[in-house]
C-alpha positions as CSV (number, residue, x, y, z in Angstrom):
1,X,-140.0,284.5,-62.7
2,X,-142.4,281.6,-62.8
3,X,-143.1,279.4,-59.8
4,X,-145.0,276.3,-59.1
5,X,-148.3,277.4,-57.4
6,X,-151.4,275.3,-56.6
7,X,-154.8,276.4,-55.3
8,X,-155.8,272.9,-54.0
9,X,-156.8,272.6,-50.4
10,X,-154.7,270.8,-47.8
11,X,-157.1,267.9,-47.7
12,X,-157.0,267.6,-51.5
13,X,-153.2,267.7,-51.2
14,X,-153.4,264.9,-48.6
15,X,-155.6,262.8,-51.0
16,X,-153.1,263.4,-53.8
17,X,-150.2,262.3,-51.5
18,X,-152.0,259.1,-50.5
19,X,-152.7,258.3,-54.1
20,X,-149.0,258.8,-54.9
21,X,-148.0,256.6,-51.9
22,X,-150.2,253.7,-52.9
23,X,-147.1,251.5,-53.2
24,X,-146.5,252.1,-49.5
25,X,-150.0,251.2,-48.4
26,X,-149.0,248.2,-46.3
27,X,-146.3,250.3,-44.6
28,X,-148.8,253.1,-43.9
29,X,-151.4,250.6,-42.5
30,X,-148.8,248.9,-40.3
31,X,-147.6,252.2,-38.9
32,X,-151.2,253.4,-38.3
33,X,-152.1,250.1,-36.5
34,X,-149.1,250.4,-34.2
35,X,-150.0,254.0,-33.4
36,X,-153.5,253.0,-32.5
37,X,-152.5,250.0,-30.3
38,X,-149.9,252.2,-28.6
39,X,-152.5,254.8,-27.7
40,X,-154.9,252.2,-26.4
41,X,-152.2,250.9,-24.1
42,X,-151.4,254.5,-23.1
43,X,-155.0,255.2,-22.0
44,X,-155.3,251.9,-20.1
45,X,-153.3,252.9,-16.9
46,X,-155.8,255.7,-16.1
47,X,-158.6,253.1,-16.2
48,X,-156.5,250.7,-14.0
49,X,-156.1,253.6,-11.5
50,X,-159.8,253.9,-11.2
51,X,-160.2,250.1,-10.9
52,X,-157.6,250.1,-8.2
53,X,-159.5,252.8,-6.2
54,X,-162.6,250.7,-6.6
55,X,-160.7,247.7,-5.1
56,X,-159.5,249.7,-2.2
57,X,-162.9,251.2,-1.4
58,X,-165.2,248.3,-2.2
59,X,-162.8,245.3,-1.8
60,X,-164.9,242.1,-2.1
61,X,-167.7,244.1,-3.9
62,X,-165.3,245.7,-6.5
63,X,-165.5,245.3,-10.2
64,X,-162.5,242.9,-10.2
65,X,-164.1,240.8,-7.5
66,X,-166.9,240.1,-10.0
67,X,-164.3,238.5,-12.3
68,X,-163.6,235.8,-9.7
69,X,-160.8,237.3,-7.6
70,X,-162.4,237.8,-4.2
71,X,-159.4,238.7,-2.1
72,X,-158.4,242.3,-2.2
73,X,-154.7,241.3,-2.3
74,X,-155.3,239.0,-5.3
75,X,-157.1,241.9,-7.0
76,X,-154.2,244.3,-6.4
77,X,-151.7,241.6,-7.7
78,X,-153.8,241.1,-10.8
79,X,-153.8,244.8,-11.4
80,X,-150.1,244.9,-10.9
81,X,-149.5,242.2,-13.5
82,X,-151.9,243.9,-16.0
83,X,-150.0,247.2,-15.4
84,X,-146.7,245.5,-16.3
85,X,-148.0,244.0,-19.5
86,X,-149.8,247.3,-20.5
87,X,-146.6,249.3,-20.0
88,X,-144.5,246.7,-21.8
89,X,-147.0,246.7,-24.7
90,X,-147.1,250.5,-24.8
91,X,-143.3,250.6,-25.0
92,X,-143.1,247.9,-27.7
93,X,-145.7,249.5,-29.9
94,X,-144.1,252.9,-29.4
95,X,-140.8,251.5,-30.7
96,X,-142.7,249.9,-33.6
97,X,-144.6,253.0,-34.7
98,X,-141.6,255.2,-34.4
99,X,-139.5,252.8,-36.6
100,X,-142.4,252.4,-39.1
101,X,-143.3,256.1,-39.4
102,X,-139.7,257.3,-39.6
103,X,-138.7,254.6,-42.2
104,X,-141.8,255.6,-44.2
105,X,-140.8,259.2,-44.0
106,X,-137.3,258.4,-45.2
107,X,-138.6,256.1,-48.0
108,X,-141.3,258.4,-49.2
109,X,-139.1,261.5,-49.2
110,X,-136.4,259.6,-51.1
111,X,-139.0,258.4,-53.7
112,X,-140.5,261.9,-54.1
113,X,-137.2,263.6,-54.6
114,X,-136.1,260.9,-57.1
115,X,-139.4,260.9,-59.0
116,X,-139.5,264.8,-59.0
117,X,-135.9,264.9,-60.4
118,X,-136.5,262.2,-63.0
119,X,-139.7,263.9,-64.1
120,X,-137.9,267.3,-64.3
121,X,-135.3,265.7,-66.5
122,X,-138.0,264.7,-69.0
123,X,-139.5,268.2,-69.2
124,X,-138.6,270.3,-72.3
125,X,-136.1,273.0,-72.1
126,X,-138.7,275.8,-72.2
127,X,-139.8,274.7,-68.8
128,X,-136.4,275.4,-67.3
129,X,-136.2,278.7,-69.2
130,X,-139.4,279.8,-67.5
131,X,-138.8,278.4,-64.0
132,X,-136.2,279.4,-61.5
133,X,-133.6,276.8,-60.6
134,X,-133.7,278.0,-57.0
135,X,-137.5,277.3,-56.9
136,X,-136.9,273.8,-58.3
137,X,-134.1,273.0,-55.8
138,X,-136.3,274.3,-53.0
139,X,-139.1,272.0,-54.1
140,X,-137.0,268.9,-54.5
141,X,-135.0,269.5,-51.3
142,X,-136.7,271.8,-48.7
143,X,-140.3,270.9,-49.5
144,X,-139.5,267.2,-49.5
145,X,-137.8,267.6,-46.1
146,X,-140.8,269.5,-44.8
147,X,-143.0,266.5,-45.7
148,X,-140.5,264.2,-44.0
149,X,-140.8,266.2,-40.8
150,X,-144.5,265.8,-40.8
151,X,-144.4,262.0,-41.3
152,X,-141.7,261.7,-38.6
153,X,-144.1,263.0,-35.9
154,X,-147.2,264.8,-37.1
155,X,-148.9,261.8,-38.8
156,X,-148.6,259.7,-35.7
157,X,-149.9,262.6,-33.5
158,X,-153.0,263.0,-35.7
159,X,-153.8,259.2,-35.6
160,X,-153.4,259.1,-31.8
161,X,-155.4,262.2,-31.3
162,X,-158.3,260.6,-33.2
163,X,-157.9,257.3,-31.2
164,X,-157.9,259.2,-27.9
165,X,-161.2,261.0,-28.7
166,X,-162.9,257.8,-29.8
167,X,-161.6,255.5,-27.1
168,X,-161.9,257.9,-24.1
169,X,-165.3,259.0,-25.4
170,X,-166.5,255.4,-25.4
171,X,-165.4,254.9,-21.8
172,X,-167.1,258.1,-20.7
173,X,-170.4,257.2,-22.2
174,X,-170.3,253.7,-20.6
175,X,-169.5,255.2,-17.1
176,X,-171.7,258.3,-17.2
177,X,-173.5,259.7,-20.2
178,X,-174.1,263.0,-18.4
179,X,-170.5,263.6,-17.6
180,X,-169.5,262.5,-21.1
181,X,-171.7,265.2,-22.5
182,X,-170.2,267.8,-20.2
183,X,-166.6,266.7,-20.9
184,X,-167.2,266.7,-24.7
185,X,-168.9,270.1,-24.8
186,X,-165.6,272.0,-25.5
187,X,-164.6,269.6,-28.3
188,X,-166.8,271.2,-31.0
189,X,-165.3,274.5,-30.2
190,X,-161.8,273.0,-30.4
191,X,-162.6,271.3,-33.7
192,X,-164.1,274.6,-35.1
193,X,-161.0,276.4,-34.0
194,X,-158.8,273.9,-35.6
195,X,-160.6,274.2,-39.0
196,X,-160.6,277.9,-38.7
197,X,-156.9,277.9,-38.1
198,X,-156.5,275.5,-41.1
199,X,-158.4,277.8,-43.4
200,X,-156.4,280.8,-42.3
201,X,-153.0,279.1,-42.1
202,X,-153.2,277.2,-45.5
203,X,-152.7,280.3,-47.8
204,X,-150.1,281.7,-45.3
205,X,-148.0,278.5,-45.5
206,X,-148.3,278.4,-49.2
207,X,-146.8,281.9,-49.3
208,X,-144.1,280.7,-46.8
209,X,-143.1,278.0,-49.3
210,X,-143.0,280.5,-52.1
211,X,-140.7,282.8,-50.1
212,X,-138.4,279.9,-49.4
213,X,-138.1,279.2,-53.1
214,X,-137.3,282.8,-53.9
215,X,-134.7,282.9,-51.1
216,X,-133.1,279.7,-52.4
217,X,-133.1,281.1,-55.9
218,X,-131.4,284.3,-54.8
219,X,-128.7,282.4,-52.9
220,X,-128.1,280.1,-55.8
221,X,-127.9,282.8,-58.4
222,X,-125.6,285.0,-56.3
223,X,-123.2,282.2,-55.5
224,X,-123.1,281.2,-59.1
225,X,-122.4,284.8,-60.2
226,X,-120.0,285.7,-57.4
227,X,-117.3,286.7,-59.8
228,X,-119.6,289.2,-61.5
229,X,-120.8,290.6,-58.1
230,X,-117.2,291.2,-57.1
231,X,-116.1,292.7,-60.4
232,X,-118.9,295.3,-60.2
233,X,-118.4,295.8,-56.4
234,X,-122.0,294.9,-56.0
235,X,-121.6,293.0,-52.7
236,X,-123.5,295.5,-50.6
237,X,-126.4,295.7,-53.2
238,X,-126.7,291.9,-53.4
239,X,-126.5,291.6,-49.6
240,X,-129.4,294.0,-49.4
241,X,-131.4,292.1,-52.0
242,X,-130.8,288.9,-50.0
243,X,-131.8,290.7,-46.8
244,X,-135.1,291.7,-48.5
245,X,-135.7,288.2,-49.7
246,X,-134.9,286.9,-46.2
247,X,-137.2,289.5,-44.6
248,X,-140.0,288.5,-46.9
249,X,-139.6,284.9,-45.7
250,X,-139.6,286.1,-42.1
251,X,-142.7,288.3,-42.6
252,X,-144.6,285.4,-44.3
253,X,-143.7,283.1,-41.4
254,X,-144.6,285.8,-38.9
255,X,-148.2,285.9,-40.2
256,X,-148.5,282.1,-39.9
257,X,-147.0,282.1,-36.4
258,X,-149.5,284.8,-35.3
259,X,-152.4,282.6,-36.3
260,X,-151.0,279.4,-34.8
261,X,-150.0,281.1,-31.5
262,X,-153.5,282.5,-30.9
263,X,-155.0,279.0,-31.2
264,X,-153.5,277.4,-28.0
265,X,-154.7,280.0,-25.4
266,X,-158.3,279.8,-26.7
267,X,-158.2,276.0,-26.7
268,X,-156.8,275.9,-23.1
269,X,-159.8,277.8,-21.8
270,X,-162.2,275.5,-23.6
271,X,-160.4,272.5,-22.1
272,X,-160.6,274.0,-18.6
273,X,-164.4,274.2,-19.0
274,X,-164.6,270.5,-19.8
275,X,-162.3,269.5,-17.0
276,X,-164.1,271.6,-14.3
277,X,-167.5,270.2,-15.4
278,X,-166.2,266.6,-14.9
279,X,-164.4,267.5,-11.7
280,X,-167.3,269.2,-10.0
281,X,-170.4,267.4,-11.4
282,X,-168.7,264.0,-11.1
283,X,-167.6,264.8,-7.5
284,X,-171.2,265.8,-6.5
285,X,-172.5,262.6,-8.1
286,X,-169.9,260.5,-6.2
287,X,-170.8,262.1,-2.9
288,X,-174.5,261.4,-3.5
289,X,-173.7,257.8,-4.3
290,X,-174.9,258.1,-7.9
291,X,-171.4,257.4,-9.3
292,X,-168.9,254.8,-8.2
293,X,-165.8,256.3,-6.6
294,X,-163.5,254.3,-8.8
295,X,-165.5,255.4,-11.9
296,X,-165.1,259.0,-10.7
297,X,-161.4,258.6,-10.5
298,X,-161.3,257.1,-14.0
299,X,-163.3,260.0,-15.4
300,X,-161.1,262.7,-13.7
301,X,-157.9,261.1,-15.1
302,X,-159.4,260.4,-18.5
303,X,-160.7,264.0,-18.8
304,X,-157.1,265.2,-18.8
305,X,-156.1,262.3,-21.1
306,X,-158.9,263.4,-23.5
307,X,-158.6,267.2,-23.4
308,X,-155.0,268.1,-22.7
309,X,-153.6,266.4,-25.8
310,X,-155.9,268.7,-27.8
311,X,-153.6,271.6,-26.8
312,X,-151.1,270.0,-29.2
313,X,-153.7,270.1,-32.0
314,X,-152.3,273.5,-33.1
315,X,-148.8,272.2,-33.5
316,X,-150.1,269.1,-35.3
317,X,-152.1,271.3,-37.7
318,X,-149.1,273.6,-38.0
319,X,-147.0,270.7,-39.2
320,X,-149.8,269.4,-41.4
321,X,-150.3,272.7,-43.1
322,X,-146.6,273.2,-43.7
323,X,-146.3,269.7,-45.1
324,X,-149.4,270.0,-47.4
325,X,-148.1,273.3,-48.7
326,X,-144.9,271.5,-49.6
327,X,-146.8,268.5,-50.9
328,X,-148.8,270.7,-53.3
329,X,-145.5,272.1,-54.8
330,X,-143.9,268.6,-55.1
331,X,-146.9,267.0,-56.7
332,X,-147.6,269.9,-59.0
333,X,-144.1,269.6,-60.3
334,X,-144.7,265.8,-60.8
335,X,-148.0,266.7,-62.6
336,X,-146.3,269.2,-65.0
337,X,-147.0,267.8,-68.5
338,X,-144.1,266.4,-70.6
339,X,-144.4,268.1,-73.9
340,X,-141.6,266.2,-75.6
341,X,-142.8,262.6,-75.3
342,X,-140.3,259.8,-75.5
343,X,-142.8,257.1,-76.6
344,X,-141.2,255.8,-79.7
345,X,-139.5,252.4,-79.4
346,X,-137.7,252.7,-82.7
347,X,-134.0,253.6,-83.1
348,X,-132.2,255.4,-85.9
349,X,-131.3,252.9,-88.6
350,X,-127.6,251.7,-88.3
351,X,-125.2,252.9,-89.4
352,X,-126.4,256.5,-88.9
353,X,-125.3,258.5,-91.9
354,X,-126.2,261.9,-90.4
355,X,-128.4,263.5,-93.1
356,X,-130.5,266.2,-91.5
357,X,-133.5,268.0,-92.9
358,X,-135.8,270.7,-91.6
359,X,-139.0,270.5,-93.6
360,X,-141.4,273.5,-93.2
361,X,-140.5,273.8,-89.5
362,X,-142.2,276.4,-87.3
363,X,-141.9,277.0,-83.6
364,X,-142.8,279.9,-81.3
365,X,-141.9,280.2,-77.6
366,X,-144.8,280.5,-75.1
367,X,-143.7,283.9,-73.9
368,X,-143.6,285.3,-77.4
369,X,-139.8,285.2,-77.8
370,X,-137.9,284.5,-81.0
371,X,-138.9,281.4,-82.9
372,X,-138.7,280.1,-86.5
373,X,-141.3,279.9,-89.2
374,X,-141.4,277.8,-92.4
375,X,-137.7,276.8,-92.3
376,X,-136.6,274.4,-95.1
377,X,-133.0,273.3,-94.8
378,X,-131.3,270.1,-95.9
379,X,-127.8,268.9,-94.7
380,X,-126.6,265.9,-96.7
381,X,-124.6,263.3,-94.7
382,X,-121.0,264.3,-94.1
383,X,-121.6,268.0,-95.1
384,X,-121.2,271.1,-93.0
385,X,-124.0,273.7,-92.6
386,X,-123.3,277.0,-91.0
387,X,-126.0,279.1,-89.5
388,X,-125.4,282.9,-89.1
389,X,-127.7,285.7,-88.1
390,X,-128.3,288.3,-85.5
391,X,-128.9,287.3,-81.9
392,X,-132.5,286.1,-81.5
393,X,-132.9,285.3,-85.1
394,X,-133.7,281.7,-84.4
395,X,-130.4,279.8,-85.0
396,X,-130.3,278.2,-81.5
397,X,-134.0,277.3,-81.9
398,X,-133.1,275.1,-84.8
399,X,-130.5,273.3,-82.7
400,X,-133.1,272.8,-80.0
401,X,-135.5,271.3,-82.5
402,X,-132.8,269.0,-83.8
403,X,-132.1,267.7,-80.3
404,X,-135.8,267.6,-79.6
405,X,-135.4,269.9,-76.6
406,X,-138.6,271.4,-78.0
407,X,-141.2,270.2,-80.5
408,X,-142.1,272.0,-83.8
409,X,-145.5,273.5,-84.0
410,X,-145.6,272.6,-87.7
411,X,-143.4,270.7,-90.1
412,X,-140.9,268.1,-89.1
413,X,-137.2,267.5,-88.6
414,X,-135.6,264.3,-89.9
415,X,-132.3,262.4,-89.5
416,X,-131.7,259.9,-92.4
417,X,-135.3,260.5,-93.5
418,X,-136.6,259.3,-90.1
419,X,-138.9,261.9,-88.3
420,X,-137.4,262.6,-84.9
421,X,-140.7,261.9,-83.1
422,X,-140.6,258.4,-84.5
423,X,-137.3,257.4,-82.8
424,X,-136.4,257.3,-79.1
425,X,-134.7,260.3,-77.5
426,X,-131.7,258.1,-76.5
427,X,-131.2,257.0,-80.1
428,X,-131.5,260.5,-81.4
429,X,-129.3,262.3,-78.9
430,X,-126.8,259.4,-78.9
431,X,-126.1,260.3,-82.5
432,X,-125.5,264.0,-81.8
433,X,-122.6,265.6,-80.1
434,X,-123.2,269.2,-78.8
435,X,-120.4,271.7,-78.1
436,X,-122.1,274.8,-76.7
437,X,-120.9,278.4,-76.2
438,X,-121.8,278.1,-72.5
439,X,-119.8,275.1,-71.6
440,X,-121.0,273.3,-68.5
441,X,-118.4,271.1,-66.7
442,X,-119.6,268.9,-63.9
443,X,-117.8,269.0,-60.6
444,X,-115.2,266.2,-60.7
445,X,-112.0,265.4,-62.6
446,X,-110.9,266.3,-66.2
447,X,-111.2,262.5,-66.9
448,X,-114.8,262.4,-65.6
449,X,-115.9,265.3,-67.8
450,X,-114.3,264.0,-71.0
451,X,-115.8,260.6,-70.4
452,X,-119.2,262.0,-69.5
453,X,-120.8,260.7,-72.6
454,X,-119.0,257.3,-72.4
455,X,-118.2,256.4,-68.8
456,X,-116.8,253.1,-69.9
457,X,-114.2,254.7,-72.3
458,X,-110.6,253.4,-71.9
459,X,-107.7,255.6,-70.9
460,X,-106.4,255.5,-74.5
461,X,-109.7,256.6,-75.9
462,X,-109.9,259.5,-73.5
463,X,-106.3,260.6,-74.3
464,X,-107.0,260.3,-78.1
465,X,-110.1,262.5,-77.8
466,X,-108.1,265.1,-75.8
467,X,-105.4,265.1,-78.4
468,X,-107.9,265.5,-81.3
469,X,-109.5,268.5,-79.4
470,X,-105.9,269.9,-78.9
471,X,-106.5,269.7,-75.1
472,X,-103.9,267.1,-74.3
473,X,-101.0,269.6,-73.9
474,X,-102.6,271.7,-71.2
475,X,-104.1,268.6,-69.5
476,X,-100.5,267.2,-69.1
477,X,-99.4,270.5,-67.6
478,X,-102.1,270.3,-64.9
479,X,-101.0,269.2,-61.4
480,X,-102.7,265.8,-61.6
481,X,-103.3,265.5,-65.3
482,X,-106.5,263.8,-66.1
483,X,-107.3,263.4,-62.4
484,X,-107.2,267.2,-61.8
485,X,-110.4,268.5,-60.3
486,X,-112.1,271.1,-62.5
487,X,-114.1,272.7,-59.7
488,X,-117.8,273.6,-59.6
489,X,-119.0,274.4,-63.1
490,X,-115.3,274.1,-64.2
491,X,-114.3,277.2,-62.3
492,X,-110.6,276.1,-62.1
493,X,-110.4,276.0,-65.9
494,X,-110.0,278.9,-68.3
495,X,-112.6,279.6,-70.9
496,X,-110.5,278.1,-73.7
497,X,-109.7,275.0,-71.6
498,X,-113.4,274.5,-70.9
499,X,-114.2,274.8,-74.6
500,X,-111.5,272.2,-75.5
501,X,-112.7,269.8,-72.8
502,X,-116.2,270.2,-74.1
503,X,-115.0,269.4,-77.6
504,X,-113.1,266.4,-76.4
505,X,-116.2,265.2,-74.5
506,X,-118.2,265.4,-77.8
507,X,-115.5,263.7,-79.8
508,X,-115.2,260.8,-77.4
509,X,-118.8,260.2,-78.0
510,X,-117.9,259.9,-81.7
511,X,-121.3,261.1,-83.0
512,X,-122.2,261.0,-86.7
513,X,-123.7,264.6,-86.2
514,X,-121.7,267.3,-84.5
515,X,-123.4,270.5,-83.4
516,X,-121.3,273.6,-82.6
517,X,-123.2,276.4,-81.0
518,X,-120.9,279.4,-81.2
519,X,-118.1,277.1,-79.8
520,X,-115.3,279.6,-80.6
521,X,-117.0,283.0,-79.8
522,X,-115.7,283.4,-76.3
523,X,-112.1,282.2,-76.8
524,X,-108.8,283.9,-77.7
525,X,-107.3,283.7,-81.2
526,X,-104.8,281.0,-80.3
527,X,-107.6,278.8,-78.8
528,X,-109.8,279.5,-81.8
529,X,-107.1,278.5,-84.2
530,X,-106.5,275.3,-82.2
531,X,-110.3,274.5,-82.2
532,X,-110.5,275.2,-85.9
533,X,-107.7,272.8,-86.6
534,X,-109.5,270.2,-84.6
535,X,-112.7,270.8,-86.5
536,X,-111.1,270.4,-89.8
537,X,-109.8,267.0,-88.8
538,X,-113.0,265.7,-87.2
539,X,-115.4,267.2,-89.8
540,X,-114.5,264.6,-92.4
541,X,-117.0,261.8,-92.5
542,X,-119.6,263.4,-90.2
543,X,-122.4,266.0,-90.5
544,X,-121.5,269.3,-88.8
545,X,-124.0,272.1,-88.0
546,X,-122.3,275.3,-86.8
547,X,-123.7,278.5,-85.4
548,X,-121.1,281.3,-85.7
549,X,-120.9,285.0,-85.4
550,X,-117.3,285.2,-86.7
551,X,-117.7,284.6,-90.4
552,X,-114.1,283.8,-90.8
553,X,-114.7,280.5,-89.0
554,X,-117.3,279.2,-91.5
555,X,-115.9,280.1,-94.9
556,X,-115.2,276.5,-95.7
557,X,-118.8,275.3,-94.9
558,X,-120.6,273.4,-97.6
559,X,-123.6,275.7,-97.1
560,X,-124.2,278.8,-95.2
561,X,-127.8,279.9,-94.2
562,X,-128.5,283.4,-93.1
563,X,-131.4,283.4,-90.6
564,X,-133.4,286.6,-90.0
565,X,-136.5,286.9,-87.9
566,X,-136.9,283.1,-87.9
567,X,-136.7,282.6,-91.6
568,X,-133.9,281.8,-94.1
569,X,-133.0,285.1,-95.7
570,X,-130.0,283.9,-97.8
571,X,-128.3,280.6,-98.4
572,X,-125.3,279.3,-100.4
573,X,-121.6,278.8,-100.2
574,X,-119.3,281.6,-98.9
575,X,-118.5,282.5,-102.5
576,X,-122.1,282.4,-103.7
577,X,-123.2,284.7,-100.8
578,X,-120.5,287.2,-101.5
579,X,-121.6,287.2,-105.2
580,X,-125.2,287.8,-104.1
581,X,-124.0,291.0,-102.3
582,X,-126.7,290.8,-99.7
583,X,-126.8,290.7,-95.9
584,X,-124.0,288.2,-95.6
585,X,-121.7,290.1,-98.0
586,X,-122.3,293.4,-96.1
587,X,-121.4,291.8,-92.8
588,X,-118.4,290.1,-94.3
589,X,-117.0,293.4,-95.5
590,X,-117.6,294.9,-92.0
591,X,-115.7,292.0,-90.3
592,X,-112.8,291.8,-92.8
593,X,-112.4,295.6,-92.9
594,X,-111.8,295.7,-89.1
595,X,-110.4,292.2,-88.7
596,X,-107.0,293.4,-87.6
597,X,-108.4,295.5,-84.8
598,X,-111.3,293.5,-83.6
599,X,-113.6,290.9,-85.0
600,X,-117.1,292.2,-84.8
601,X,-120.0,289.7,-84.3
602,X,-122.6,289.2,-87.0
603,X,-125.5,291.6,-86.6
């Protein structure tokens, strides 16, 4: 199972995130400025305490007296007024930075999720065949939420930590360079510890995100296949598999927690060293008269303001590493190249006749699976082409090439003599209706699913499409008719009902080209007969390309092509292929010889 993995460092991931968020630059700057101002206001009360001590001790000779306020009472009142405005300013800017950072988190996570989803929609089908849907859901949901959590609090904490070191450091060096050096001595150790932790934690959190994706994939797959699990009484086995995936996630997290938990005790001891140096050396200097008593008070208080927040550095880096591990996965998804480009501005010439041609077309899957080589097939407008062959022979690959789900490595596919890469995907796919063997119904009503290709269709048009697909009788018998909920993936509908709704959905689109990918292989005889009647009615005037294992369903096709190992082995009408007495004729004899008992699939 493929996953989205990156080896870029956390700081490189941050740089990529900032480049992605260029449209939010003003918002980021405003939030950062508010965080800085709030922290400056937060530091100011400790300075005022020292100034107040200086007023009480020195009175007319205090620092404030030098500003023109000679009376000690006036000085205290002035400090009281300043304190009020400082606290008010701190509260105001705390409100502003919280609103700005949180709104930025919400906006950025919404944009990332939307951009990631829209980009994923433009990726070719081979990407989804090689990537777990659970991993993709985890990337677009859990990883985006992890980044949101960092922006909610971690980004502000990092900004304010930097402001604290710079601002408090400036005050220290102004008051006493010696004590400043002593107080700052532990900081290199703290910074080294932080980077050591970052180097150790980065790969661990990348593994945590991978385990989250695998766990999400396991849950998604098991819930989607719950009927199969129950039918094989595999509940205990699947519960054990889920437990193993969950334990792998716990183990990955435990390694990261072990690193982060060891960081704080070490940092606390380093902080204690700096605080004791300020406390004792500064006290001795104050006793000798080498340091003002008020300045000593400021230094003692600010030492705590400087060093104690560094104990939170581990949590900040923990948040940062988790967020950057998630950011790498999100941005790597956004950086996945789009192989099927939709750069053409042209549309299929109206009216679309529906003539289809495969001209020397070759394609091979990356993982070495079945492909096609040198295919030449022409379907005149209004004709029916049937593709038959063993599983893996390349039939569905031709359908993917026609829909431009993948691009040919050689040759070209045309509709009405226009190469597919020369017209927009919307124009091409708008001219094709697909009815697949694996019908996917979206959660919603019967009406919603039939009108999926034409949301603006009228009630009469929806009913007519349902009638043509021979689905109207069972729809009327449903509890709420067209408004009946089909359930997730159409679970409330039978296989035959899902097939007929899928056919009605394609018919309402009224495409000039109709593609039927084994549309009757998984239905009962009655449903197959009903669908066949529908196809005979709707096949007139449009091009139909059918993939079928049951040869009895394609005997009236204008041309039948037998595909083997990615190449056309035989081609012709039903009668011509029987006369040829080759692969098709042999399979026809097998199926017709046992038709009364069981219809065997081709190959």
